C-alpha positions, 0 to 999 in steps of 0.5 A, spaced: 514 500 494 510 505 499 507 512 498 507 517 504 504 524 503 510 527 507 518 525 507 520 521 513 527 518 515 524 511 514 518 508 509 518 503 514 512 505 519 508 499 523 501 503 524 497 501 530 491 506 530 485 504 535 480 509 532 476 506 527 476 511 522 483 511 520 484 503 520 486 500 514 483 494 511 488 489 514 490 493 520 489 489 527 483 492 530 486 490 537 491 495 536 496 490 539 500 489 532 502 494 527 501 494 520 506 497 514 502 497 507 507 496 501 506 494 494 509 490 489 510 496 484 510 504 484 503 504 480 500 500 485 502 503 491 500 510 488 493 507 486 492 505 493 494 511 496 490 516 492 485 511 490 482 511 497 482 519 498 479 519 491 473 514 492 471 518 499 469 524 495 471 524 487 467 530 486 472 534 490 479 530 489 484 535 487 492 533 486 497 539 485 504 538 482 506 540 489 503 534 492 508 530 488 514 534 490 512 533 497 509 526 497 515 520 497 516 513 494 520 509 498 523 502 496 523 497 501 526 490 502 524 484 506 530 483 511 529 475 512 524 470 508 517 472 510 511 468 510 504 471 508 497 469 507 495 469 500 488 472 501 486 470 493 487 463 495 484 464 502 477 467 499 476 460 496 478 456 502 473 460 506 468 460 500 467 468 501 467 473 495 472 479 493 466 484 494 467 481 502 474 482 502 474 489 498 468 492 500 466 497 505 466 492 510 473 491 513 471 486 519 473 480 515 480 482 513 481 485 520 479 479 523 484 475 519 489 479 521 487 479 528 487 471 528 494 471 524 498 476 527 496 475 534 495 467 535 501 465 539 505 460 534 503 462 528 509 464 523 506 469 518 509 476 517 503 479 513 497 478 508 498 479 501 492 481 497 490 484 490 490 492 490 483 495 489 485 500 485 490 497 480 490 490 478 497 489 477 501 486 482 500 484 489 500 489 496 502 486 502 500 488 509 506 486 513 506 486 521 510 487 527 508 484 533 509 487 540 516 485 542 519 483 535 522 486 529 518 487 523 521 484 516 522 491 512 528 495 511 529 501 507 533 501 500 532 508 497 526 514 497 525 520 493 519 524 492 514 521 487 515 527 482 523 525 482 521 517 482 524 513 476 522 506 475 523 501 469 518 496 472 513 495 466 508 494 471 508 501 472 507 503 464 500 505 461 498 500 455 503 501 449 508 505 453 514 506 448 520 508 453 524 504 457 522 507 464 517 512 467 517 517 472 512 518 478 509 524 475 507 520 468 505 514 473 500 518 476 498 522 470 499 517 464 498 510 468 493 512 473 490 518 469 489 522 475 489 530 473 495 534 476 494 541 477 499 546 476 500 550 483 506 553 487 510 547 487 
């Protein structure tokens, strides 16, 4: 699953920004390899996207109903068997803690991406890691090396508001329904206030 603030023809986008400001935790700091961030479930994808914005300035964070009509949920699939680095296991092997891979500094995680994505002969397709904002399921930063095709393809997409999901990982505690929609994931599961506006 992947959240995007706007609708695009595809949810598959391997970004390779060079400006340090928009670099994500697992972006390649050299800009040679593009990264596409995905999550195991819609709640994690939404939590990662909204949580990053919220954490920058919680006092001034606002989310309108029109944002949920505009933002898109993309269901993606892998096009081949993939091999990813499991950061939870790698932390133990490197004797580093979660706060070193999830804190404000991003140099360790970006160095791991640089090494794994850009070292000739290594056959990794990405890095899998726990969400900082919703601890159910995993997130993966898949990459597309220069001159190669990345491992992701589109399946479906809809506005976040219209998204309907039956994966129980998206449900809040004690949810009794058989499925949940995107608005309910945002408001009930993740407890974000959604303001009525000119949607």
